[in-house]
N, C-alpha and C positions, 0 to 999 in steps of 0.2 A: 363175741361169741362166748358163749358158757359151757363147760363140761361139769356134770354133776355125777358122780354114782347115788344112786336111790333106793332106799330100802322100800322097792315095792313089795316084800314080802310080808308088808302088812296088809291085810284086806282092805281095809277104808282108802288107803293110797294106791292099790291095786287096781279098786276101782275108779277112783279118780283119776289115775293116767289112760285106765280101758277108756273113758269118758273122750278125753281129750284125744285121743288118737284112734278113737273109732275101732277100738278091739272087741270083737263079737265073739272071738274065739273063746273059750273057756281053757286058759293056760296058766292061771294061778297055783302056784306052787308056794310049800311054805319057805325053802332056801332060794329062789329065786332074787337076783339082782339086776337092776337096769341100768344102763348107761345113758345118760339124757343130753345130746348137744342141743344147746338153744341158739338159735338164731345163726344158722349156718346157710350159705348160700344154694340154692335148689337145687342147679346143676349141678355143684359139689356132690350135692346130699344124694344124687343118685349115683353117681360114680360109687360113695361110700356104701350104698344100699346094694349096691351090686358086689360089691365085696363081701359083705356077710352073707348076703343069700347064697352065693358060691361058696360059702362056707358052712352052709346049711344052718345059720342059726335065723332067729329072728329078729326081724324090724320092722319099724312103724315111720310114717312122717306126717306132720299136720298138713293142711292146706298153706300157701304161701302169704306170706304178711304182705303190708303195702311196699316192703322195700324188698320183696321176690325172695326173701328169706323163708325157711322152715324150721322146724324143732323136729329133732330126731331122735327115735328111740331104740335102744338096742336090748334085748332081753339074752340075760347070758351068766358067765360067770366071771371072775377077775382073769382067770388064764385066757378066755377068748377076747376080752377088751385089750390085752397086753398085746395079742398077735394081731388084733384089728389096727392098734396104734401104729406096728410096724410095716402093715400093707399099706395104711394110708401115707404113710412116710415116702414109701416106696412109689407110690402113686403119683408124688410130686407135690402134695401139700402137707408140707412139714408143721405149718403153724396148728393145724387139728391134730395130728399124730402126735405133736409133742406136748400139747393141753392134755389129750388123753392120757399119755403117758405121764406126765407129771402130776395130774390128779391121782391119777395109781399108785405113784410114790410115794406123795405126802400122806395118803390112808396107809401104805403097808410099813411107812418109816415113823409114824406119828407117834406109838409107844417107845419109840426109842431116841428120840431127837431131844436136844437140850436147848433149855431157853437162856440169855445171858442177860443180867440183870445187875446194871452196875459193873462191879468187876467180880462178880459171883456166877457159875453158873448151874442151873438149875436142872436135875434130871429129871424129864418128864415120864420115867417109869412110874411114877405114881402120881398122887394127886395133891395139893396143897389149900391152904385156908388163907381166906385174905379177911381180917377183922374189919367190921364197920365202924368208925370214929365220926359220928355226926355232931359236928361243933354247929348247930344250928338251934333255933326256938320251935322249928316247924315240921321236923322230918317225921314222917308218919310213925314210926316206930318208937323213936326214942327220943321227939325232938325236943330240947330243952332240959335233957337230964346232963350234959356234959357242955353247958354253954361257958362254964368257966373254965380258963386256961387249968387250973389246978385239978380240977374233975375230969377234965377231957385226958390230962397228962397221965393221970394215975391210971383210968380206963385203959386207955390204951397201952400200957405196961401191962395192966393186968391180961390183955386180949392177947399180946406176946407171950405171956407166962402159960398161958393156958393153951397154948399150942397154932397160933397164928404164924406163918411163915411170912406174912405182908401186912401190913397196915395199912388203911384206905382214910384218910384224911380228908372230910370233905365240909365247906363252910356256905354251901346253898343248897337248899331241898330240891330234890327231884321228885318230889312226889307229885301225883296226877293233879294239876291245878296251881301248882304252885307258882309263884311270883318271883321272877329274877332279883337278885340283890346285887348293891353296886360293887362294884370291886376295892373299894378301899375299907367296905365293911367286911367282904369276904377275905380281905390279908387281916384284918384285923381279928377276925376267929380263928384262921387256920395257922398263920406262921407262928406265934407263939406256943402253938401245940407241937407243931412242929419240932422245932427248937427244943421245947424240953424235955420230947420222946426220945431224940436223937441225942439229947447231953446226957440222957441216963442208959440208953441202951443204943453204943455207938454203931454196932452192927446192925439193927434191926433196917430190914427193906420197906422204906414206906413209900406211899403212891399218895399222890395230890388229885384229889376228885375234883375236876373243876373245867368249864367252859371258857376260861379268861387265860390269855397267854401271859400275863401279867402276873397272875396268881402262879401260873405253872414255871415262871422264868425266879418268880422269888424263893418259892418252894424246890426248885432244883438248887439254885443257888448256894441252899442250905443242906443240902444232901439227900433229900428225895430223888428217889431213881425209876420212877413209873409217872407218867402222866396219865389220868382215866377221864377222859372225855366224853361225855354221853352223846355230845354232837358229833363225834367222830372227826373233830376239826372244821366244823363246817360252821360253828359260830364265831370264829374267831380266824381270821385269815394267818395270821401270825403265827397261830399254835405249832404248826408242824416246823416252822423255822427256830421254833425254843427249842422243842424236842430234840431236834437235830443238833443245836448247837451244844445241848448237856448230853448227848448219846443217851439220851433217856429212853425205857420201854414205854410203848405206845400201846394204849387199850383201846379197841375200833369196837364201836357198839351200835347196834342198829336200833333206831328208834324213829317211830313215824309221825311228824309234826317234832314239839316241844312239849316240857311238863307241862305247861298249862292247859295244850290242846290235844294231847296225844291220845285220851280217853274221850274224845267225843267223835263216837262212832267207828270206829278203825274197821275196815274193811280190807280183806286178801281173797285171791281167788287160790293161790297155794303158797300160806305163809312160810314154808321152809324155801321153797325156789325164790318168792322174792325177798328173802331175808339173804339166803345164798348169795343172790346177784348183787344185792346193796354191800354186802361185806366184802367178796372179790372187789368190786369197783373200786371200795375204799383201801382195801390194801393194795392195789397196785397205783393207787394214788399217793398213796404214804411211801411207799417203795420209791418213788420218782426223787423223792426227798431223801434218800441212802439212810431210811429208817429200816434197821431190819428185825429189832427187836420188839415182834409184833405179836399182841395177844388180842382174840376177839371174843365178842360177846353178842350173842342174839339178842339181848334185851329183853328177858321175859318181863313184861308188864309195861313195858314202853311203847305203848301204841298195839295193843295187843287185846284182843276177846279173850274170854277164858278158854276156849276151847284150842285159840292158837297156840297159847302157852303150854296147853298140855302136848300137843302135836310137836313142838318144838323140842319138850324134854322128851317125845320119844323117837324121835328123827335125830337127835341132838348128833348121833355119828356119823349123817351125810357131809358135815362141816369139817368133818378131818380133813376131807379133800382139798380144802382151801390153805393146807399148810402151814397153819398157826394154832399153838396151843389154845383151847379154851376156856374160857370163864363165864361162870355161872352165878345169876344172884337170884335167889329164891324165897330168901329169908323172910318169914310171916307175912308175903305178899299178898294181895286183896284176892287174886284170883284163886288161891287156898281157902282165906276166909269166906267168899262168895261161893265155893263150891261145897262147905260143910257149914256154913253158916255160925264162923268162929271171928269173934272180935280178934284184934290183935293178939292179945296175951293169951289168946288160947291156941294159936296156929304153932308151936313149937314142935308138937309131933308129925303133922303133916309136912313141916318144912324138913324136919331130918329125914322122913320118907321119900320126900323129893330130891333132898340133896344126894341120899345113897344111889336112887337112881340115875340122877344126873352124872355122876362119878362112872356109874356102870356104862354109860352111854358115850363116854368120852370127855367129861369135863376134869381139865387139869387142876384149874383153880374154883373153889367154892369161895363166892364172898358171901358172907354170912353175920348176924348179929351175936349169935351162940357159938363160939368158937369150941369151947369144951365140949357141947353137944354135938356138934358137926365134924368133931373130930371122931366119933364114933363110923359115921360114913365113910371117912378115909380108911380107916382102920377096916371096916368090916370088908370093904373092896380088896383092900391089900391082902387081907385072909382070903378071900373068894380066889384072888389070882395066885397066890402064892402060898396054897393049905401046906406046905411042907415045913413052913416056919414054925408051926404047933406043933410038930411032932412030938416035944417033949412037954407038952403040957395034959 
């Protein structure tokens, strides 16, 4: 069972949910919010529905599935949903009530929470930049530029000095159609770079972008604090044990398929709810390993159609309900190139615009190639949220 707060005030989202729940009345309002409970027992859903209707609120259910479960949609406000959770708990189903309450609390606490990375506490009232350092010959944007250790270390230090709070080092390309590399090749690429960066910048927060536990282990043993695994721990069964061993932070990303196959006609009925369900399932699995420092990434460009990427950016705030800070990577990606018919080298301006919107919609970490440019997105959103800081400007 999944509880999700849905931004149903977008007209296209309202139409989609109207179709799903056979809503034929004209209920659309600009400030409308919806609470969806997916895969709930049919008999209990009728009790919940009775509570909602007794409060003169609006709700709908789908037809029963093969497990005699349904999806339930409530239209209302956060206050109504909080009251609903209390009445459901009183009815005797604490699981549903507490899940609703937890989701709402995750959203209300989102901008006031903190993330621990190593011995540092990161204040999530603002957003941060993660600089991309690809030590590969074939990455889509900068493959081959920083393949030598000296060039990679120099560029990594420059990214940190330009304003990156985190540096993400990767030795295996994840561009669409890319082939995996052997562990020893990946280690030979990234470990000397990690060592060189931390020798020059001892307090730097470095992330290792890898799907292999042996690479993660070698990097973490040298002072890396974050594992960015695009497979969310699925590729290597030992990955979560290694993350736990070093008390590292872990980035959970959604990807349909793998880099070689992910863009072979991906399809979704509703990309946001499907990515949401995937991330929730992975969060629950990772927490069973007592890993609490989790970052989530909806995986823009990883097994997504062009329109799916835009839908995810637009509805990014819905992922706040999962209770983990959001990281988004948009930098120079192909959906921007396809939208505007731009080469990789021409995508800086739409990247900046997309990063600005993503931060406004809840992204706390922006993974980017151009840290200096992306810093405008961070500062612009900070000024929008806190215009009083410019009182003397």
